[in-house]
C-alpha positions in Angstrom: 0.0 0.0 0.0 3.0 2.3 0.6 3.8 1.9 -3.1 0.3 3.2 -4.0 0.8 6.2 -1.8 4.1 7.1 -3.5 2.7 6.6 -7.0 1.5 9.3 -9.4 -2.2 9.8 -8.8 -2.6 10.7 -12.5 -1.3 7.3 -13.6 -1.9 4.8 -10.8 -5.2 4.1 -9.0 -4.7 0.6 -7.5 -2.2 -1.7 -6.0 -2.3 -5.5 -5.9 -2.1 -7.2 -2.5 -1.7 -10.8 -1.7 -3.1 -12.7 1.3 -2.6 -16.5 1.5 -3.5 -17.7 -2.0 -5.9 -14.8 -2.8 -5.2 -11.7 -4.9 -6.8 -8.4 -3.8 -7.0 -4.9 -5.2 -6.5 -1.9 -3.0 -7.7 1.5 -4.2 -6.7 5.0 -3.1 -9.5 5.0 -0.5 -7.9 1.8 1.0 -10.9 -0.3 0.0 -10.0 -4.0 -0.7 -11.7 -6.0 -3.4 -11.1 -9.5 -4.8 -9.0 -9.0 -7.9 -11.0 -11.4 -10.1 -14.3 -9.8 -9.4 -13.1 -6.2 -9.4 -14.1 -4.1 -12.4 -10.6 -2.7 -12.2 -9.0 -6.0 -13.0 -9.2 -5.1 -16.7 -7.1 -2.0 -16.2 -3.6 -3.3 -15.3 -2.1 -0.2 -16.7 -3.5 1.7 -13.6 -1.9 -0.7 -11.0 1.4 -0.9 -9.1 2.5 -4.4 -8.4 5.1 -5.9 -6.0 5.8 -9.5 -6.9 8.4 -11.3 -4.9 9.6 -14.9 -5.2 6.6 -16.1 -3.1 4.2 -14.8 -5.7 6.3 -15.5 -8.8 3.7 -18.0 -10.0 1.0 -15.4 -10.4 0.0 -14.7 -14.0 -0.8 -11.2 -15.0 -1.1 -10.0 -18.6 0.7 -6.7 -18.3 -0.2 -3.9 -20.8 2.2 -2.5 -23.4 4.7 0.0 -22.1 4.6 -1.7 -18.7 7.7 -1.1 -16.6 9.1 -3.3 -13.8 11.9 -3.0 -11.3 13.9 -6.1 -10.5 15.7 -6.0 -7.1 19.2 -7.6 -7.0 20.2 -9.2 -3.7 22.8 -11.6 -2.5 20.3 -14.3 -1.8 18.6 -14.1 -5.2 19.7 -16.9 -7.5 20.3 -16.3 -11.2 17.5 -18.7 -12.1 15.0 -16.8 -10.0 16.2 -13.5 -11.4 15.7 -14.7 -14.9 12.3 -16.1 -14.0 11.3 -12.8 -12.5 12.4 -10.9 -15.7 10.5 -13.3 -17.9 7.2 -12.3 -16.2 7.4 -9.5 -18.7 6.3 -11.4 -21.8 7.0 -8.6 -24.2 10.4 -7.7 -22.8 12.4 -5.5 -25.0 9.5 -4.7 -27.3 6.7 -3.3 -25.1 7.9 -4.1 -21.6 10.8 -2.5 -19.8 12.9 -3.4 -16.8 15.1 -1.5 -14.4 17.4 -3.0 -11.9 17.7 -1.9 -8.3 20.2 -3.1 -5.7 21.4 -2.5 -2.2 24.5 -0.5 -1.7 26.3 -3.8 -0.8 25.4 -5.4 -4.2 26.2 -2.1 -6.0 29.7 -2.2 -4.5 30.2 -5.9 -5.5 29.2 -5.0 -9.1 31.6 -2.0 -9.1 34.4 -4.3 -7.7 33.8 -6.8 -10.4 33.9 -4.1 -13.0 37.2 -2.7 -11.6 38.7 -6.2 -11.7 37.6 -6.7 -15.3 39.0 -3.3 -16.3 42.5 -4.3 -15.3 42.2 -7.0 -18.1 40.2 -5.0 -20.6 41.1 -1.4 -21.4 38.0 -0.8 -23.6 35.8 0.2 -20.7 36.4 3.2 -18.4 36.2 3.0 -14.6 33.8 6.0 -14.6 31.3 4.3 -17.0 27.9 3.5 -15.6 27.1 -0.1 -14.6 25.7 -1.8 -17.6 23.3 -4.8 -18.0 26.4 -6.9 -18.9 28.0 -5.9 -15.6 24.8 -6.9 -13.7 24.6 -10.2 -15.5 28.3 -10.9 -14.8 27.6 -10.3 -11.1 24.4 -12.4 -11.1 26.1 -15.4 -12.7 29.1 -15.1 -10.5 27.4 -14.3 -7.2 28.9 -16.7 -4.7 26.3 -15.9 -2.0 23.2 -16.7 -4.2 20.6 -19.0 -2.9 20.7 -22.6 -4.2 
């Protein structure tokens, strides 16, 4: 519900909440309705979602231009990361991802980039972290869950 409060009122009207095996809709007046019977269930473009690995098996048909944030953490395995990204069925065409991490993970990615730079002079230490850098970290993360 905090995500709903922090969302743009001109673009977002609802958030999706989970309780046990049920999916609910919460509107800006904090009214909860069953997702499947809600008239708003057809307007996924007006929702904010938070899907973690517990709810990864949910199946929403996200609208075009839908954007998602993937959080990177030490306990997240590469398989679960890929599975989370693939929830966006039209990834790269109509769906977009951004990656978020803790400061700890950010520092690990920067250290990996620095170590690789000593071998490869094509990149600059001041360059932003790229998708390739995040994937290198994800596939080499020794602390990931098994």
